[in-house]
C-alpha positions as CSV (number, residue, x, y, z in Angstrom):
1,M,-0.3,-0.1,-0.2
2,S,1.0,3.5,-0.7
3,S,2.1,5.9,1.7
4,F,-0.9,8.2,0.6
5,S,-3.1,5.2,0.8
6,Q,-1.7,4.8,4.3
7,R,-2.9,7.9,5.8
8,L,-6.2,8.5,3.3
9,A,-7.9,4.8,4.1
10,P,-7.9,5.7,8.3
11,G,-9.5,9.5,7.1
12,L,-11.9,7.4,4.9
13,L,-13.0,4.7,8.1
14,W,-13.8,7.7,10.0
15,F,-15.6,9.3,7.9
16,A,-17.7,6.4,7.3
17,A,-18.5,5.7,10.8
18,C,-20.2,9.1,11.3
19,P,-22.7,9.2,9.0
20,G,-23.8,12.9,11.2
21,L,-21.1,14.6,9.3
22,L,-23.3,14.5,6.0
23,Y,-26.0,16.5,7.5
24,A,-25.6,19.9,8.2
25,Q,-27.8,21.1,11.3
26,T,-29.7,23.7,9.8
27,A,-33.1,22.5,12.2
28,P,-33.5,21.0,15.4
29,P,-33.8,17.6,15.3
30,I,-36.9,16.1,14.6
31,Q,-38.8,14.8,18.4
32,V,-39.1,11.1,18.0
33,K,-42.3,9.7,20.3
34,V,-42.2,5.7,18.9
35,V,-39.8,4.6,16.7
36,V,-41.4,1.3,15.0
37,V,-38.9,-1.5,13.8
38,T,-39.7,-4.0,10.9
39,M,-37.4,-6.2,9.1
40,F,-38.8,-6.8,5.7
41,E,-41.1,-5.2,3.5
42,R,-42.0,-7.1,0.1
43,G,-42.6,-4.3,-2.8
44,E,-43.2,-0.6,-2.0
45,D,-43.8,0.7,1.2
46,T,-47.8,1.6,-0.2
47,G,-50.4,0.0,-2.4
48,D,-49.0,-3.5,-2.9
49,T,-49.1,-7.1,-0.8
50,P,-47.9,-6.0,2.5
51,G,-45.0,-7.4,4.3
52,E,-44.7,-6.0,7.6
53,F,-44.1,-2.3,7.0
54,Q,-46.6,-1.8,4.9
55,L,-49.5,-1.3,6.9
56,W,-47.9,0.4,9.7
57,V,-47.1,3.2,7.0
58,E,-50.7,3.2,5.8
59,R,-52.6,2.6,9.1
60,E,-50.4,5.4,10.7
61,H,-49.9,7.8,8.0
62,L,-46.3,7.7,8.1
63,E,-46.4,9.9,4.7
64,Q,-42.7,11.8,4.9
65,V,-39.7,9.7,3.9
66,V,-36.1,10.8,5.0
67,P,-33.2,8.8,3.4
68,L,-31.4,7.2,5.5
69,P,-28.0,6.3,3.4
70,S,-26.4,4.5,5.7
71,S,-29.3,1.9,6.7
72,Y,-31.2,-0.6,4.4
73,H,-34.1,1.4,3.8
74,H,-35.2,4.8,3.9
75,V,-37.9,5.6,7.4
76,R,-41.0,7.2,7.7
77,L,-42.9,9.4,10.3
78,N,-46.0,11.2,10.6
79,Q,-47.1,14.3,12.4
80,D,-47.6,12.6,15.9
81,G,-43.7,11.4,16.3
82,V,-43.7,8.1,14.9
83,L,-41.3,6.8,12.9
84,G,-40.8,3.6,11.0
85,I,-37.5,1.6,9.8
86,V,-37.3,-1.3,7.7
87,T,-33.9,-2.7,9.4
88,G,-33.2,-5.7,6.3
89,V,-33.6,-9.2,7.7
90,G,-30.2,-10.3,9.9
91,T,-28.5,-9.5,12.7
92,A,-26.0,-7.8,10.5
93,K,-28.3,-5.1,8.6
94,A,-30.4,-4.5,11.7
95,A,-28.1,-3.5,13.7
96,A,-26.3,-1.8,11.3
97,S,-29.4,0.2,10.3
98,V,-30.5,0.7,13.8
99,M,-27.5,2.2,14.5
100,A,-27.1,4.6,11.5
101,L,-30.7,5.6,13.1
102,G,-29.3,6.5,16.6
103,L,-26.0,8.3,15.3
104,D,-28.5,10.4,13.1
105,P,-28.6,13.8,14.7
106,R,-31.8,15.0,12.8
107,F,-33.6,13.0,15.0
108,E,-33.6,12.8,18.8
109,L,-34.4,9.5,20.6
110,S,-33.7,10.0,24.2
111,K,-37.1,9.9,25.0
112,A,-38.6,7.4,22.1
113,Y,-40.3,4.4,23.0
114,W,-39.4,1.3,20.6
115,I,-41.7,-1.4,19.5
116,I,-39.9,-4.3,17.3
117,A,-42.7,-5.1,15.5
118,G,-42.3,-8.6,13.1
119,I,-44.0,-11.5,11.7
120,G,-43.4,-14.5,13.6
121,G,-44.1,-18.0,14.6
122,G,-45.9,-19.7,17.4
123,D,-46.3,-22.8,19.2
124,P,-49.9,-24.6,18.9
125,A,-49.8,-25.5,22.2
126,D,-50.2,-21.1,22.9
127,V,-51.1,-19.3,20.5
128,S,-53.9,-19.4,16.9
129,L,-52.6,-18.4,13.4
130,G,-53.2,-14.8,13.5
131,S,-53.1,-13.9,17.0
132,A,-50.7,-11.2,18.6
133,V,-47.3,-11.6,21.5
134,W,-46.2,-9.0,23.6
135,A,-42.5,-10.4,24.8
136,D,-42.0,-10.0,27.8
137,H,-38.1,-11.8,27.3
138,V,-36.3,-12.4,24.1
139,I,-33.9,-14.9,24.0
140,D,-30.9,-15.3,20.9
141,G,-31.5,-18.9,19.8
142,D,-28.2,-18.4,17.1
143,L,-26.1,-18.9,20.2
144,S,-26.0,-22.8,21.1
145,F,-24.7,-26.0,19.6
146,E,-25.5,-27.9,16.9
147,I,-25.1,-31.9,16.1
148,D,-24.9,-33.3,12.7
149,A,-28.0,-34.4,12.2
150,R,-26.6,-37.9,11.8
151,Q,-25.4,-38.2,14.7
152,I,-28.4,-36.9,17.2
153,P,-28.8,-39.7,19.7
154,P,-32.2,-41.5,19.0
155,S,-33.0,-40.3,22.4
156,W,-32.9,-36.6,22.0
157,P,-35.8,-34.8,20.7
158,T,-33.6,-32.1,19.1
159,G,-30.1,-31.4,17.9
160,Y,-30.1,-28.4,19.4
161,V,-27.8,-28.1,22.6
162,P,-27.6,-25.0,25.1
163,L,-24.2,-23.3,24.8
164,R,-22.5,-24.8,27.9
165,K,-25.2,-27.6,28.2
166,G,-24.3,-30.9,27.2
167,T,-28.1,-32.3,25.9
168,P,-31.5,-30.3,24.9
169,Y,-33.2,-28.7,27.4
170,E,-30.6,-29.4,30.7
171,Q,-31.1,-27.9,33.6
172,P,-30.8,-25.9,35.4
173,V,-31.4,-23.0,33.6
174,S,-27.7,-20.9,33.4
175,S,-27.8,-17.4,35.7
176,D,-25.8,-15.8,33.9
177,S,-27.7,-15.7,30.4
178,Y,-23.6,-14.7,28.6
179,G,-26.1,-12.4,26.4
180,Q,-28.7,-14.6,25.2
181,V,-31.5,-13.2,27.2
182,Y,-32.6,-10.1,27.4
183,T,-35.5,-9.0,29.8
184,L,-38.4,-6.0,28.5
185,N,-39.3,-3.5,30.9
186,P,-42.3,-6.2,32.7
187,G,-44.6,-3.1,33.4
188,L,-44.8,-1.4,30.1
189,V,-44.9,-5.2,28.4
190,G,-47.9,-5.5,31.4
191,W,-49.6,-1.9,30.2
192,A,-49.2,-2.8,26.6
193,F,-50.4,-6.3,27.3
194,H,-54.0,-5.4,29.0
195,L,-54.6,-1.9,27.1
196,T,-54.5,-4.8,24.0
197,Q,-55.8,-7.8,25.5
198,N,-59.5,-7.5,24.0
199,V,-58.9,-5.9,21.0
200,P,-60.7,-8.5,18.2
201,L,-58.2,-9.4,15.7
202,A,-59.0,-10.2,11.8
203,D,-60.2,-13.6,11.3
204,S,-61.1,-15.7,7.5
205,E,-63.1,-18.2,6.3
206,A,-59.2,-19.4,5.2
207,L,-58.0,-19.3,9.1
208,R,-60.6,-21.0,10.3
209,K,-60.4,-23.8,7.6
210,F,-56.7,-23.8,8.5
211,R,-57.3,-24.0,12.4
212,T,-58.7,-27.5,11.7
213,R,-55.0,-29.4,11.2
214,F,-54.3,-28.7,14.9
215,A,-57.5,-31.0,16.8
216,G,-55.9,-31.5,19.7
217,F,-54.3,-28.3,20.6
218,P,-57.0,-26.1,22.2
219,N,-55.7,-22.6,21.7
220,A,-54.7,-23.5,18.0
221,L,-58.5,-23.7,17.5
222,K,-59.0,-20.3,18.8
223,P,-59.8,-17.4,17.1
224,P,-56.8,-14.9,16.6
225,F,-56.2,-13.7,20.0
226,V,-53.9,-11.0,22.0
227,N,-51.4,-13.4,24.1
228,P,-47.9,-12.2,26.3
229,G,-45.0,-14.6,25.6
230,R,-41.2,-15.2,24.7
231,H,-39.7,-14.2,21.8
232,P,-36.6,-16.7,20.6
233,V,-34.7,-15.2,17.6
234,G,-32.6,-16.4,15.4
235,E,-31.3,-16.1,11.9
236,H,-32.6,-20.0,11.5
237,F,-36.4,-20.6,9.5
238,L,-37.9,-23.3,10.6
239,A,-39.6,-25.7,8.1
240,R,-41.7,-29.0,8.3
241,F,-42.0,-31.2,5.2
242,K,-44.8,-34.1,5.4
243,N,-44.0,-36.7,2.7
244,G,-47.3,-37.8,0.7
């Protein structure tokens, strides 16, 4: 590397790490009350088949579009201080997008509430298709051992083993979560659940027909409902296939 390149590279890295330098502070920062974090959108923000972001945009009137070059996607705001962001799927994209927003001097986020609103699966023992769950704990499911499927002992129900354990679901649970378990504000989660627990959720004939597959699971046979729960997260998508 030339001496010029050696002098230039640190400056480029420093500049790239400081997105706030891209914007002159000609106006006071936008006071954000709520940040709605979603991971993906199927197409456009409005007007087509929705992913995680579109209904927030349309129903909360997030009409102001603000470019965020260091993020995966632009952000949108409404006049009430609600900001929506699409981070991209995966830990790396989500971390980079949220950091880009947090470091941007155009936004005042110190008093904002954050809602991570995503589509996920649920155990049929606990919820039905279309239900909504308020999470009180978030568990990082990527930090684990995965045994080669050809070597899983016949008595094991799964090939996933927690870190620092020797068998699946081994007890006791460690008191030190090693950064794997995050407890959300219990008072705030409880308030949100009690505020919304009786909100009627959309149902349809297609959902009712699909629920009949879960005979023997009373909760899975119910119409969609609001429920508290815990959310394991990871970058694996669970897929099950049935022959025939």
